[in-house]
FIMARDO-334058 format. One record per residue: x, y, z of N, C-alpha, C in turn; chain; residue in one letter. Coordinates in pm, 1 decimal. Layout:
REM residues N
> X / Y / Z / X / Y / Z / X / Y / Z / A / A
...
END
This chain:
REM residues 119
> 85.2 / -118.5 / 0.0 / 0.0 / 0.0 / 0.0 / 89.3 / 124.2 / 0.0 / A / Q
> 52.2 / 221.2 / -78.6 / 133.9 / 341.3 / -89.6 / 106.9 / 434.8 / 26.8 / A / V
> 212.0 / 498.6 / 73.5 / 200.5 / 606.4 / 170.9 / 260.3 / 731.7 / 107.1 / A / Q
> 197.3 / 843.1 / 133.4 / 245.4 / 971.8 / 83.9 / 294.4 / 1053.3 / 201.8 / A / L
> 422.8 / 1084.5 / 199.5 / 482.6 / 1161.3 / 308.1 / 505.7 / 1303.5 / 260.3 / A / E
> 441.2 / 1397.4 / 325.7 / 449.8 / 1537.8 / 289.9 / 544.2 / 1609.8 / 384.9 / A / E
> 612.9 / 1708.3 / 331.7 / 699.4 / 1790.8 / 414.4 / 699.3 / 1932.9 / 359.1 / A / S
> 744.2 / 2022.2 / 442.9 / 742.7 / 2162.8 / 405.3 / 625.6 / 2231.9 / 470.5 / A / G
> 587.1 / 2342.8 / 415.8 / 479.2 / 2419.9 / 475.2 / 530.9 / 2503.0 / 590.7 / A / G
> 437.8 / 2558.9 / 665.6 / 474.9 / 2644.3 / 776.8 / 411.9 / 2781.2 / 763.7 / A / G
> 475.5 / 2877.9 / 823.7 / 420.8 / 3014.1 / 825.5 / 511.9 / 3109.3 / 750.8 / A / S
> 452.0 / 3203.9 / 682.8 / 528.8 / 3300.4 / 605.3 / 448.5 / 3428.5 / 593.8 / A / V
> 516.9 / 3537.2 / 571.7 / 449.3 / 3665.1 / 550.8 / 406.3 / 3678.5 / 405.0 / A / Q
> 309.3 / 3763.9 / 378.9 / 268.3 / 3786.0 / 238.9 / 387.2 / 3828.2 / 153.4 / A / P
> 393.9 / 3769.2 / 35.1 / 505.7 / 3795.5 / -53.8 / 619.4 / 3698.0 / -37.5 / A / G
> 612.9 / 3616.1 / 65.6 / 718.5 / 3520.0 / 91.3 / 706.0 / 3393.0 / 8.9 / A / G
> 797.8 / 3299.7 / 33.8 / 804.0 / 3175.1 / -41.6 / 810.9 / 3055.1 / 52.3 / A / S
> 757.4 / 2945.6 / 4.4 / 766.1 / 2818.9 / 76.3 / 774.9 / 2707.0 / -26.1 / A / L
> 821.8 / 2591.9 / 19.3 / 827.9 / 2474.4 / -66.4 / 761.2 / 2356.9 / 2.8 / A / S
> 693.8 / 2275.5 / -75.1 / 632.7 / 2153.1 / -26.1 / 689.7 / 2034.9 / -104.0 / A / L
> 703.6 / 1923.3 / -36.5 / 747.8 / 1801.2 / -102.3 / 657.5 / 1686.8 / -62.6 / A / S
> 645.8 / 1590.9 / -152.8 / 564.6 / 1472.5 / -127.9 / 636.7 / 1353.0 / -188.8 / A / C
> 656.1 / 1251.3 / -107.5 / 725.4 / 1130.6 / -152.7 / 636.0 / 1010.0 / -131.2 / A / V
> 624.4 / 927.7 / -233.0 / 546.8 / 804.6 / -223.5 / 639.0 / 691.0 / -180.9 / A / A
> 590.9 / 612.1 / -86.5 / 669.0 / 497.8 / -41.0 / 577.4 / 378.1 / -21.1 / A / S
> 638.0 / 263.6 / 4.9 / 559.8 / 142.5 / 23.7 / 543.8 / 68.9 / -107.8 / A / G
> 442.4 / -11.9 / -117.9 / 415.2 / -87.7 / -239.2 / 306.4 / -17.1 / -319.0 / A / K
> 333.1 / 2.8 / -444.2 / 233.2 / 69.5 / -526.4 / 253.8 / 36.0 / -672.4 / A / F
> 153.7 / 61.2 / -748.4 / 159.0 / 41.9 / -892.6 / 214.8 / 168.1 / -957.6 / A / F
> 216.1 / 168.4 / -1087.7 / 268.5 / 284.6 / -1157.9 / 189.4 / 409.6 / -1120.2 / A / L
> 258.6 / 509.9 / -1073.6 / 192.2 / 635.1 / -1036.5 / 183.2 / 723.1 / -1160.1 / A / I
> 61.6 / 750.0 / -1200.2 / 39.6 / 826.8 / -1322.1 / 49.7 / 976.3 / -1296.6 / A / L
> -20.7 / 1018.4 / -1199.0 / -27.4 / 1162.0 / -1172.1 / -13.3 / 1187.1 / -1023.3 / A / E
> 53.6 / 1296.8 / -989.2 / 62.9 / 1340.8 / -850.7 / 29.6 / 1489.0 / -848.4 / A / M
> -17.7 / 1533.1 / -734.2 / -52.9 / 1673.9 / -728.5 / -76.5 / 1723.3 / -587.9 / A / G
> -95.7 / 1852.3 / -578.7 / -126.1 / 1918.5 / -452.6 / -264.3 / 1982.2 / -461.4 / A / W
> -339.4 / 1963.9 / -355.5 / -470.1 / 2024.6 / -342.1 / -472.9 / 2095.6 / -208.1 / A / Y
> -559.8 / 2194.0 / -197.1 / -567.9 / 2264.5 / -68.7 / -712.4 / 2285.2 / -28.0 / A / R
> -728.7 / 2300.2 / 101.7 / -863.4 / 2317.1 / 155.4 / -860.6 / 2406.9 / 276.2 / A / Q
> -953.9 / 2498.2 / 278.8 / -977.8 / 2583.3 / 394.4 / -1104.9 / 2532.9 / 460.0 / A / V
> -1108.0 / 2531.1 / 590.0 / -1224.5 / 2480.9 / 663.7 / -1352.1 / 2546.4 / 611.6 / A / A
> -1448.5 / 2462.6 / 576.7 / -1575.2 / 2514.0 / 528.1 / -1582.7 / 2529.2 / 377.7 / A / G
> -1470.2 / 2513.1 / 312.8 / -1467.0 / 2525.2 / 167.2 / -1434.1 / 2391.4 / 103.5 / A / N
> -1459.2 / 2383.9 / -26.2 / -1424.4 / 2262.5 / -99.5 / -1273.6 / 2257.4 / -125.4 / A / Q
> -1225.8 / 2135.7 / -138.3 / -1086.1 / 2117.0 / -173.9 / -1067.3 / 2162.8 / -318.1 / A / R
> -956.2 / 2230.9 / -343.2 / -931.3 / 2280.3 / -478.4 / -792.6 / 2239.9 / -526.6 / A / E
> -782.0 / 2228.6 / -656.8 / -654.9 / 2195.7 / -717.6 / -558.0 / 2311.9 / -702.3 / A / L
> -437.0 / 2279.6 / -658.6 / -328.6 / 2376.7 / -659.9 / -245.2 / 2353.0 / -785.5 / A / V
> -191.8 / 2232.2 / -794.2 / -111.8 / 2195.6 / -911.3 / -99.2 / 2045.2 / -916.3 / A / A
> -99.2 / 1991.2 / -1036.5 / -76.2 / 1849.4 / -1054.9 / 21.4 / 1831.8 / -1169.7 / A / S
> 76.8 / 1711.9 / -1177.6 / 174.2 / 1686.5 / -1282.7 / 166.8 / 1540.5 / -1323.4 / A / I
> 170.0 / 1515.5 / -1451.6 / 162.7 / 1379.3 / -1502.0 / 300.1 / 1312.1 / -1495.1 / A / T
> 299.3 / 1184.0 / -1518.8 / 425.8 / 1111.3 / -1517.6 / 520.2 / 1165.9 / -1625.5 / A / R
> 462.1 / 1213.4 / -1731.9 / 542.3 / 1270.1 / -1839.7 / 589.4 / 1411.8 / -1814.0 / A / G
> 546.5 / 1469.9 / -1701.7 / 595.1 / 1602.5 / -1666.1 / 506.8 / 1717.9 / -1707.3 / A / G
> 385.3 / 1687.6 / -1751.8 / 295.8 / 1796.0 / -1791.8 / 221.9 / 1850.9 / -1669.2 / A / R
> 241.3 / 1979.6 / -1640.5 / 177.7 / 2037.1 / -1521.7 / 40.0 / 2095.6 / -1551.9 / A / P
> -36.1 / 2106.1 / -1446.8 / -166.4 / 2171.2 / -1454.6 / -182.4 / 2252.1 / -1326.8 / A / N
> -216.7 / 2380.6 / -1340.6 / -223.9 / 2468.3 / -1224.8 / -363.6 / 2523.2 / -1204.6 / A / Y
> -397.7 / 2542.9 / -1078.8 / -519.1 / 2615.4 / -1048.7 / -502.3 / 2760.6 / -1090.1 / A / G
> -609.9 / 2822.7 / -1129.3 / -601.7 / 2959.2 / -1182.1 / -539.3 / 3056.6 / -1083.2 / A / D
> -565.9 / 3038.2 / -956.7 / -520.3 / 3135.8 / -857.1 / -370.7 / 3128.4 / -829.2 / A / S
> -304.2 / 3022.8 / -875.2 / -161.5 / 3009.1 / -845.3 / -73.8 / 3017.6 / -968.6 / A / V
> -134.5 / 3028.4 / -1084.6 / -56.1 / 3035.4 / -1207.9 / 39.2 / 3154.0 / -1203.8 / A / K
> 163.1 / 3126.1 / -1241.3 / 264.6 / 3230.5 / -1241.8 / 334.4 / 3248.3 / -1108.6 / A / G
> 282.5 / 3186.7 / -1004.2 / 343.9 / 3200.2 / -871.5 / 398.2 / 3067.5 / -819.3 / A / R
> 331.0 / 2957.7 / -852.1 / 370.1 / 2827.0 / -803.4 / 427.0 / 2744.3 / -918.4 / A / F
> 521.4 / 2658.1 / -885.2 / 580.4 / 2568.3 / -984.2 / 587.2 / 2427.9 / -927.1 / A / T
> 532.0 / 2333.4 / -999.9 / 536.4 / 2194.3 / -956.6 / 639.6 / 2120.0 / -1040.5 / A / I
> 709.3 / 2029.0 / -976.4 / 806.4 / 1945.8 / -1047.1 / 795.6 / 1803.2 / -995.5 / A / S
> 850.6 / 1712.9 / -1073.2 / 835.6 / 1571.1 / -1038.9 / 967.0 / 1496.9 / -1062.1 / A / R
> 993.5 / 1402.7 / -976.1 / 1109.9 / 1314.4 / -988.1 / 1058.0 / 1171.6 / -989.8 / A / D
> 1043.0 / 1114.0 / -1107.4 / 986.4 / 979.6 / -1117.7 / 1076.2 / 874.6 / -1052.8 / A / N
> 1205.1 / 896.8 / -1058.3 / 1297.8 / 799.5 / -999.9 / 1278.3 / 786.5 / -849.8 / A / A
> 1234.1 / 893.5 / -787.6 / 1212.4 / 892.4 / -643.0 / 1065.0 / 903.3 / -606.5 / A / H
> 980.6 / 892.4 / -706.2 / 836.0 / 896.0 / -682.3 / 797.9 / 1014.6 / -593.8 / A / N
> 844.0 / 1129.6 / -634.3 / 821.1 / 1247.5 / -552.4 / 783.8 / 1368.6 / -637.6 / A / S
> 719.8 / 1461.9 / -573.7 / 691.0 / 1590.0 / -635.6 / 728.1 / 1701.1 / -539.4 / A / I
> 754.1 / 1817.0 / -596.7 / 782.0 / 1934.8 / -516.5 / 697.2 / 2050.3 / -567.5 / A / S
> 664.3 / 2139.2 / -478.8 / 586.5 / 2256.4 / -515.0 / 659.6 / 2378.9 / -460.9 / A / L
> 705.8 / 2461.4 / -551.5 / 769.2 / 2587.4 / -513.3 / 662.5 / 2696.7 / -515.3 / A / Q
> 642.4 / 2762.0 / -402.8 / 538.5 / 2863.2 / -390.7 / 603.8 / 2999.3 / -367.1 / A / M
> 576.7 / 3091.5 / -456.4 / 634.1 / 3224.8 / -444.9 / 522.9 / 3328.1 / -435.2 / A / K
> 559.0 / 3444.0 / -384.1 / 463.4 / 3553.4 / -370.7 / 334.4 / 3505.6 / -304.0 / A / N
> 350.1 / 3439.0 / -193.2 / 233.6 / 3384.9 / -122.1 / 145.9 / 3497.6 / -70.7 / A / L
> 15.7 / 3475.9 / -79.2 / -82.7 / 3573.7 / -36.3 / -166.3 / 3516.2 / 77.1 / A / Q
> -240.7 / 3603.1 / 142.7 / -323.4 / 3559.7 / 254.9 / -417.7 / 3447.2 / 214.1 / A / L
> -471.3 / 3455.8 / 92.6 / -567.2 / 3355.6 / 45.9 / -503.8 / 3219.7 / 19.2 / A / D
> -371.3 / 3212.2 / 23.0 / -304.1 / 3084.7 / 2.1 / -299.9 / 3000.5 / 129.9 / A / D
> -339.0 / 3058.4 / 239.8 / -340.9 / 2984.5 / 365.3 / -442.8 / 2871.5 / 355.9 / A / S
> -397.0 / 2750.6 / 387.3 / -483.9 / 2633.2 / 376.0 / -405.3 / 2510.3 / 420.6 / A / A
> -476.3 / 2399.4 / 429.6 / -410.5 / 2270.1 / 444.6 / -385.0 / 2216.3 / 304.8 / A / V
> -261.1 / 2187.7 / 275.7 / -220.6 / 2137.5 / 144.9 / -200.1 / 1986.2 / 155.4 / A / Y
> -265.4 / 1914.5 / 65.1 / -257.2 / 1768.3 / 66.5 / -205.1 / 1716.7 / -67.0 / A / S
> -124.8 / 1614.4 / -57.6 / -68.1 / 1550.5 / -176.0 / -158.9 / 1435.6 / -220.0 / A / C
> -173.4 / 1419.5 / -349.5 / -253.1 / 1310.3 / -404.1 / -174.1 / 1237.5 / -510.1 / A / K
> -189.3 / 1106.5 / -512.1 / -126.1 / 1024.4 / -615.4 / -231.2 / 935.4 / -678.9 / A / A
> -223.6 / 921.3 / -809.2 / -314.5 / 833.3 / -883.2 / -231.9 / 721.7 / -944.9 / A / I
> -265.8 / 598.8 / -905.0 / -194.5 / 482.7 / -955.6 / -276.3 / 414.1 / -1064.1 / A / Q
> -205.2 / 350.7 / -1153.6 / -269.2 / 269.4 / -1256.0 / -259.5 / 124.1 / -1211.2 / A / N
> -363.4 / 75.8 / -1146.2 / -362.5 / -58.0 / -1091.6 / -427.3 / -159.1 / -1183.9 / A / G
> -429.1 / -285.6 / -1140.6 / -482.1 / -392.7 / -1226.2 / -632.2 / -384.7 / -1250.1 / A / P
> -702.0 / -315.5 / -1160.8 / -848.0 / -307.7 / -1177.9 / -894.0 / -164.2 / -1200.5 / A / T
> -800.1 / -74.8 / -1223.6 / -839.4 / 63.4 / -1249.2 / -744.4 / 161.3 / -1183.3 / A / G
> -792.9 / 282.4 / -1167.4 / -711.5 / 387.9 / -1108.5 / -736.1 / 395.4 / -958.0 / A / Y
> -627.4 / 405.4 / -882.8 / -635.7 / 413.9 / -737.5 / -588.7 / 552.0 / -695.3 / A / Y
> -663.8 / 612.4 / -606.8 / -633.3 / 746.6 / -559.2 / -594.7 / 740.1 / -412.0 / A / E
> -482.9 / 803.2 / -378.1 / -434.4 / 805.0 / -240.7 / -402.5 / 947.9 / -200.7 / A / T
> -433.5 / 980.5 / -77.6 / -409.3 / 1114.7 / -24.5 / -311.8 / 1109.8 / 92.4 / A / W
> -234.4 / 1216.3 / 103.3 / -149.7 / 1233.8 / 219.9 / -228.5 / 1294.6 / 334.0 / A / G
> -160.8 / 1312.0 / 447.1 / -226.8 / 1363.0 / 567.7 / -253.8 / 1513.4 / 560.1 / A / Q
> -174.2 / 1583.0 / 482.5 / -190.0 / 1727.6 / 470.0 / -86.8 / 1802.4 / 553.3 / A / G
> -50.5 / 1918.0 / 504.7 / 42.1 / 2003.9 / 577.0 / -10.2 / 2146.4 / 572.1 / A / T
> 2.4 / 2217.3 / 681.4 / -58.2 / 2349.5 / 693.5 / 35.3 / 2457.9 / 641.3 / A / L
> -19.8 / 2543.6 / 559.2 / 50.1 / 2663.7 / 512.4 / -26.9 / 2784.5 / 562.7 / A / V
> 42.2 / 2869.9 / 635.1 / -20.3 / 2989.1 / 691.1 / 51.8 / 3112.6 / 640.5 / A / T
> -23.0 / 3201.3 / 577.1 / 32.0 / 3327.8 / 529.2 / -32.7 / 3439.4 / 611.1 / A / V
> 47.6 / 3508.7 / 686.7 / -5.8 / 3614.7 / 772.0 / 96.8 / 3726.2 / 786.8 / A / S
> 43.8 / 3846.6 / 805.1 / 132.0 / 3964.4 / 818.5 / 192.8 / 3971.7 / 956.9 / A / A
END
């Protein structure tokens, strides 16, 4: 069974930068896509950025031009570089991995890591 270990996050002032990392470990099938999603209490979870195994990224509209996602297939990991963070970026950020298993696609989530942007 795959486990997703997230690291990074923390507190930063507006305009600052943070990095998040997510590493898949354990037993798993081919991981097709990995990504970061975020959620604020009371709101729906939203896409921050995802990336395919081939390296094609997809960004949420609110982070385009500020965040950059990258992937290391050899280490089954992704990183998210976040720049010019704003108050609205405060949320719990969770890593997701989609595996291509024998009976279909399997979705796994990490525990989440808190990002707080405050003056």
